[in-house]
N, C-alpha and C positions, 0 to 999 in steps of 0.2 A: 504494500500500500504506500502510495506517495503522500507527501504532506499536501493538504489542500484546504480550501475554505468551503464551508457549507453553512448556509443561512447565517452568515455573520460570524461563525465560529471557525477558528483555524484548527485543523486536525493534524496532530503530529504522529506520524507512523511509528510503529514499534521499532522499525529499523533506525529511524532518526533518533528516537529516545535512547536506544542502546548506544548509538554513535555519540550522542551528547554526554552520556555518563562515562563512556570510555575516554572521551576527550578530557573530561573533568578529572578522571583518575590519573591520566598521564600528566596533566597539569599539576596535580597535587604533589607529584614527585619533584617539582621544581620550586616549591614554596620556600620562602626565606623565613624560617621560624626558629632562630637561635635561642629564643627565650621561652616560648611556650612549648615548643616541640610538637605543635598541633597543626600539621599541614592541612590546608583546604584548597581544593581546586574547583573551578567553576567553568562552565561552558554555556554560552548563550546562543540561541538560534534567532537570527534576525529575520525580519519580514521578507527579505530577499533570499533567504535560505543559507546565508553565510553562518558559519560557526566560529565564534571568537572565544578564546579561553583566557582565564586569569587565575592568579594564585594570591594567597595572603602574603603580605610583605610586612614583617615586623620592624620595629624601630626601638632603639634603646629608650627613647621618649615614648612610652607605650601608647599615649593618646594619638600618636601619628601613624600607628599601624593601620594598614589598609587590608580589608577583607577581600578574599578571592572573588566573591560575587560582584563587589563594587569595581574591582579592577577589570573584570571581564566586561561589565556593562559600560564602564567609562572608556575602555579601549574601543568597544564597538561604536560608542558615540563619537569618539575622536576620528573614527573612520567614516563618519557621516551617517551611520544608522540611527534611526530615531524611534524604532519600534522593536521590542524584544518579544518574540512569540513564546519562547520557552527558555528555561534555565535549569541546568543540572548542577547539583552540589555534591561533592565527594570529600569526605573526611576519613582518611584511612584508619584513624584511631577510634572513631565513634560512628558506627553505622547509623544512617538516618538523621544525621545532624541537619538542623534547619537553619536558615539564615537569621542573623541577628536583626534587631529592630532597625538599625541604620540601613542595612542592606535591603530590608523590606521596603523602606521608604524610597530608596533609589530605584528599586524594581518598579514601584508604583509610578514613578516619573516616566518610565519607558515601556510600560505595559501597552498592549494594543488599545486603540481608541474604542474599539468595539470587540466584544468577545473576551475571553479569559486568557491570562498568562498562565502557562503550565509550569509548575515547579516540580522537578524530578529530584528525589532524595535517594542517594546511593545507599541501599541497605546491604551492600556487599554481595549478598546472594539474591537480591531482588531489587527492583526499582519501585519506589512509592511515588505515584503521581498525585500531586496535591494542587487543587485550584488555588491561585494566588489569593483570591478573595477569602479563603479560609485562613490564610496566614496573616492577613491584614484587613480585617473586616471594617467597614465604614471608614475607609481611608480618605485622606485629603490629598488632592493632587492637582495637576495642571487643568483638568476639566472643571474643577471647582473655581479656579481663578478665572477661567473663560466665562463661566456663568455669572460671576460677580462683577465683570467689567462692563 
């Protein structure tokens, strides 16, 4: 099955889901985590079908640490992408790790204007697919600003 849109929903095939998780797993191996030793890799699927990965990058000034999800999304944005259809998160030391609150807010900025952003959590032996709206219900984002203007 290919990735496609139906009635406003973007459908991510099983093949693409597996490719996203595999990309996140490979990325996690490149994480820079000298303090926490907790690597995280992420891979986003753009509206155009590109896959962009990112890793967490720690800093001795802990507040400056960047999460893998944000690195992947911001790299995609720097490449000109403005809509993320799916994101996979892989944390080798903790199966099923979910994105932090800051990452969820950044995901909200780049989720599709219509339809749902698919979040794939690497369970190591399985992939848990979670609709973004379950991770950040009643979120505030760009569409709220558009309505208020």
